N, C-alpha and C positions, 0 to 999 in steps of 0.2 A: 120235954127232954130232947125229943127229936129235933125240935126247932132249935134248941140250944146247940145241939150237935151240928145242925145245918149251918147255923151262924158261925160256929167255930170253924167249920170246914171252909166256909166262904172266906173268913178272915185269914185262915191258913193259906188258902189258895191265893188270896190277894197278896199276902206277904211273900209267898214263894214266887209269885209272878213279878213282884216288885224287885226282889233280890235278883231274879234272872235278868230282868231288864237292866239292873245296875251292872251286872256282870257283863252283859252284852255291850252296854255303853262303854264300860271301861276297856273292853277288848277293842271296840271300834276306835276308841280314843287312842289306844296304844298303837293300833294298826295305822291310824291316821298320822300319829307322830312319826312312826317309822317311815311311812310314805313321804311325809313332809321332809323328813331328814334326808331321805334319799334324793328327793327332788331338789332340795337345797344344795346338796352335794353335787348333783348333776349340773344345776344352774351355775354353781361356782366354777365347776370344770369348764362348762360352756363359755362362761364369762371370761375365764382365763384364756381360753382358745381365741375368743373374739378379740380380746385385748392384744393378744400376741399377733393375731392377723392384722389388727389395726396398726400396731407398731410397725409391722413389716411393710404394710401398704404405705404408711406415712413416710417410712424411710425411702421407699421407691419413688414416691411423689417428690420428696425433697431432692432426691438424686436427679430425677428428670428435670425438675425446675432449675436446679443448679446447672445442669448441662445446657439447658436452653438459654439460661441467663448468661452463661459463659459464651455461648455462640453469638447471642445478640450483642454482648459486650464487645466481642471481637469485630463483628460487622460494624458496629457503631464507631469503634476505634478506627476501622479502615475508612469510613465515611469522613470522620473528623480529620483524618490524615490527608484525605483527598481534598477536602475543603481548605485545609491549611495550605496545601500545595497550590491550589488555584488562587487563594488570596495572595500568596507570596508572588505568584506569577503576575497578577494584576498590579500588585505594588511595584514590581519591576517595570511593567509596561507604563504605568503612570509616571514613574520616575523618568523613563525614557522620553515620554511625551512632554513632561515638564522641561526636560533638558532641551528638546527640540523647539518648544515654544520660546524658551529663553533665547535660543540661537536665532529664531526667526524675529523675535522682538528686536534683537540687536541689528539684524539685517534691515528691518523696517525703519529703525531709527536712522541707519546709515542712508537708506533710500530717501527718506524724508529730507534729510540734510542735503543730499545730492539734488533732489527736486527743487528744494528751496533755492539752491545755488543756480540751477538751470532756469528757474522762474525769473530770478533777478536778471539773469543774462538775457532771457527772452524779452523781458520788458525793455531792457536797454536796446536790444536789437529792434524791437517794435518801434520804439521812438526814433531810432536811426532810419528804419525803413519808411516811416511816415514822413520824416524830413526829406528823404531822398525822393519819395513819391510826389510830395508837393513841389520839389525842385523840378522833377521831370515833367509834371503837369504844366508848370510855369514855362519850361523850355518848349514843350509841345505846343502850348497856346501861342507862344512867341513865334515858333517856326510855322505853324499852320495858319496863324491869323484867326483862330476860332477860340472862343471860351469853352469851358467844360460843358455848359448847357447845349451849345451848338453841336459839340462833338457827340454828346449823348443822343441828341436828336438824329444826327447822321447815322450813328450806330443802330438806333432803334429802327430807322427807315430801312437800313440794310438788312437787319434781322427780320423785319416784317416782310420784305420782299422775298427773303430766303424761306421764311415760314409759308408764304403763299405758294412758292414753288413746290415745297415739300408736301403741302396740303393738296395741291393739284395732282402731284404724282400719286399720292395715296388715294385720292378720290377717283382718279382714273383707274388705278389698279382694282379698287373695290368695285367700281361700276363695271369694269370689264369682266371680273369674276362673276358678279351677280347676273349680268346680262347674257353671258355666254350660253348657258343652258336654256334660260327663259327665251332668248331671242330665237334660238334654234327650234325650240318647241313651238313658239308662236308662229314662226314662218311655216313650219310643217302643217300646223292646224289650218292656217289661213289658205295655204296652197291647196290643201285637201278640199276645203270648203269651196274655193273658187273653181277647182277642177270638176267637182261633183255637181255644181250648180251652174248651168249655162243659160243665158237669156239673150234675146235679140236686142240689138241696138235700138234705142228709142228714136223713132223717126216721125211719129204722128203727134199732133197736139190738138186741142179743142179748137174747132173751126168757128170763127166769128164772122164769116162772110157767106152770104147766100147768093148763089148764081141765079140769074134770071134768064128766061128764054128770049127776052127782047126788051128794048128800052120802053116800049109802051106799057110793060108790066109795072114800071115805077109809078105811073099815073094811077093805075088801079089800086096799087098798095096805098098811095096817099089818099085816094078817095075824094069825093066831093067835099070841098072846103076842109080837107085834111081829117075827115072823120074816121077813116079807116086806120091811118097811122096813129092817130090819138088813141083809138080803141086798142090797137096792138100794144102800144107802150103802156097804157093803163092796166091792161089785163096781165101782161108778162113782167112789167117792171124793168124793161130793157129799152134803151134808146136806139132808135133806128136812124142811121145816117145815110141819106140818099144824096149823093154828090155826083160829080162828073165821072166817077168810076164806071166804065161801060159794063152794062149787063150784070151789075152786082149791087147788093145792099149790105152795108156794114152794120153789125149788131154790137152795141157797146153796153157792157154791164160788168160790175165787179164780181157779181155772183155767177160762177160758172154754170150752176144748175139752171138758173133763170135764163142765162144766155142760150143754153142747150134747148130748153123748152121753147124759147122764142125762135130759134133756128129751125127746129123740126116743125113747129106750127106754121112758120112762114113758108117752108118748103111744101107742106101739105096744101096750104091755101093756094100757092102758085100752081101746083099740079091740078088742083080741083078747079081753079078758075073762079069760084064763087067767093068773092071777098067783100064782106059787109060786116058790121058790128056783131050781129047775132051769130053769124057763121064763125067769126073770129073767136067769140067766147066758147062756142061748142068745140072747136078744134083745139083751143088752148086747154080746155078742161080735159079733153080726151088725151092729149099729149102729156099733160101733167100727171094723169093717172098712170100712163104707160111708163113715164120716167120714174115715178115712185115705185111702181112694180119692178122696174129694171134695177133700181137701187137695192131693193130688198133681195132680189134674185142674185145680184152681184155679191152682196154681203154674204148670203148663204153659200154661194159658190166658193167664195174665198175661205170661209171657215171649213168647208168640206175638203177643199184642196189642201189646206194646211193640216187638217186633221185635229182641230181643236173643237171642243164641245162645251155646252153649258154657258155660252156667252149670251148676255141679255139681248132681247130683240132690238132694243134701242141702240145698243152698241153695233149690232149687225147692220142697222140702217146707216150708222155713221161710217162704218167700213165701206158700204156701198157708195156713199156720197163721195168718197175719196177717188172714185172712178172719174169724176169731173174736176178733180183738183190737180194742178200741176205745180212743180217747184223746179225752177231753172229748166223749164220745158220737160222735166221728167214726170211722168204720170205717177202720182202718189199711191194710187191703188196698186199698180204693178210694183212700185218700189217697196210697199209694205209686204207684198207676197214674197219678193226677193229676200227681204230682211228676215222674214219668218223662216224661209227655207234655210238660209245661211245660219240663222241662230240654231236651228235644229241640228245642222251638220256639225257646227262648232261645239254645241253642247254634247253631242255624242262623242266627239274626240276628247272632251274634257271630263266626261263621265258624270255630267249633271243631268237634271231632269229635262228631257227633250220637249215634253208637252208644255211645260211652263215657259221654256225658252221660245218656242214657236208662238205661243200666245202673246208673249211680250213683243216679239218681232212684228206680229200682225197688227197690234194695237199701238205701237210706239208713236206713230204719227197721227193718231186719231184726233188730236186737237186741231189739225189742219182742216178738218171738216167744218169747224165752226169758228176758227180763229179770227175771221173777218167780222164776226158778230160779237165776240167777247174780247175784252182787253187782256193782254198778257201774251207770253210766249206760248207756242203750240205745245211744248213739252209739259209746262205746268197746267195748261188748260186740259190737255189729254189725260194727265194724272187725275185731275179733279173729276173728269167725266168717268174714267174707269172706276174711281172710288165710289162715285154716286151710284153706279150700276152694279155694285157688288163684287168687283174684282179684288183679289187678295192683295195683301200689303206688299208682297214681293213684286207683283206686276205693277202696282201703282208707283212704288219707289223706283223701279227700273225705268218706267216711262218718264218720270219727272227728272231723272238724272242723266238721260242719254245725250244731253248737250251740256253737261256739267253745270246746270242751273240749280241742282240740288245735290247734296252729298251722296256718293255711291255707297250703298250699304250691303251689297251682295255681289256675288260673281256675275249675276245676270245683268247688272248695270254695265260692267265692262264688256260682257258678251254682246249686248245689243249695240253698244257703241262701235265695236269692231265690225259687226255685220252691217250697220248703217253706213259706216265709212266705205266698206268694200262695195256696197250697192251703189253709193253715190259717186264713187271715184272711178268706177270701171269705165273703159273707153265708150263714148257715145251715150252715157247715161244722162248727162246734163249739158245744157247749152247756156252760156251766160251772155249778157249784153256786152258788146265790145267795149263800151266805156267803163263798165265795172271791171272787166278783165284787165284793161290797161291800167286802171287806177290801182288794182291790187298788185300788179307787177311793180308799179312805181313805188307804192308804199313799202313793199318788201325791200327794194333796193335802198330806199331812204333810211329805213330802220337799220339795215345792216351797215350803211355808211356812217351812221351816227356814232358808232363805237370808236374809241381811241385805238389807233394802231391799224385800222382797216384802210387799205389803199384803194381797193376796187371791190364792187359787189355787183353780181349779175343774177337776175331771176330767170331761170331756165325751166325746161320741161313743162311749159304752159303754166308756170307759177307753182308747180309742185316741188321745186327745188330752188334754193338760193345758194350760190357759190360765192364765198368771201375770200378775197386775197388779202393777206396781212403783211405788214412790214416786219421783216425778220429781225431788225434791230430793236423793235419795241415789243414784239410778241414772241415768247418762247413756246416750245412744244407743249409744256404744261398749261401755259396761258391760253393756247389755242383751244384746248378742251374746255376751259372755263368760259372762253368767249362763245363757243358753240352753245353751251348751256344757257348763258345769259341772253343770247340772241333768240334762242328758242322760246324762252320765257317772255321776252318782249313781243314776239310775233303772236303768241297765244293771248296776250293781254290786249293788244292793240288792233288785231285784224280779225275779220270774220271770213271764213273760207270753207269750202267743202273738202272733206277728206283730211289729208295731212300734208305738211310741207317738210321736206328734207333740208337740213342745214348742213352745209359742207364748208369747213374752214380749211383753207390751203395755205401752208407756210413752206416756202421753198427757197433755197439759196442757189443763185445762178452765177457762174463765172464766165465772163464774156471777154474775149480778146480778138483783135483784128490782125490778120497777117497782111503786111504791106510789101 
């Protein structure tokens, strides 16, 4: 029973709970529907507000867009109007240009017509002129007695003569302008060099005569059956000439050193008095050693005096040998020292290397120490010797070119030429044979007289100057300058002479009347 009651109570509770749940659910459903309805109504209101705002915003956007569109349309309209105005102006400009072109075209056509008429007139005039020209030529040929070819030749000769005169004027002007400053500077440099270097006049030469104390000494020199003189000649290589010259023996040899050895040996034998083959050999050997030592000392002394160093010992010996070499009676050793000093002075004035200049001056005539043994000019031989013993190319080239036997490649070539001429041409430096001197003067006058238009020619100043008198009717002032240049060139090509020769062409007009 109790169990039944419990079960009924349980079912009753379950039914009550279920009913309560249904009630609660229906209430929640009703609350939910109320809430949903309220939310829907609020959403509808909010949507209406949003739509209204959207309509308002859209109207504002449309208004702004319309305003902007109107502004752009107005600006575009302005641009279009401006473009239309420019196009209109261009059309007007093109119309004006077309009108101008039409006008010019008309003018060109008129000009062409006028030119055509003038061309026809010119052709007619040309034909008429040619006809008149031929008639005039014929008349001129008839009057002058020459045909056109002869007249042309006459005209060409006249033009050639005129052109030569003009060329001579221009040449003289250019030469005067170019030489003005150079001549002034060259004179100053040479004058400075000559003033700063002073040397004695050459008065001594190598002696080839031995004076004897008496005539009986000649017999002792000859010896029994000539054995002494044969021994002297064999040992020294010098010929002894014993003639009627009182108290003297003449020594003859082309080699100056051998002649000097023979002279000193013979003087020693004469003083000693013992003259026989053995003694002769002893004395000659001793003197030869003394001469060789003297040659070496002279070479060293020269290099020390000039102030050049590093020269090969063989070259020093060659320099010393120049002490016994003469040229036109001028001692070559002293001449080389002079040239070295002058080269140094001129180099200092020009601003070039003084040591190289002095070296070249000292060695420039080194070929004269051996030129009797080797074929060729002393300048070329000297250059080969200097090259063989290690001298620089500048020194070698200057030595080779100092007599224009090789092209001058540096300023030192001109420098040593100037110094060599100054040393050789100074008063008392050289003496020439009378026959050579007279022949040179005669050759100078003959060369000058060979030119057309020359009336007289004189060699003056001991052959250092040639004065040429010209015919005023044949030689003009301009031609006189050309004649001087041509004469200078001929002298340089045909004559050999120390120093330089001045060429003076004189053209003068004289008016002479006699009072009676």
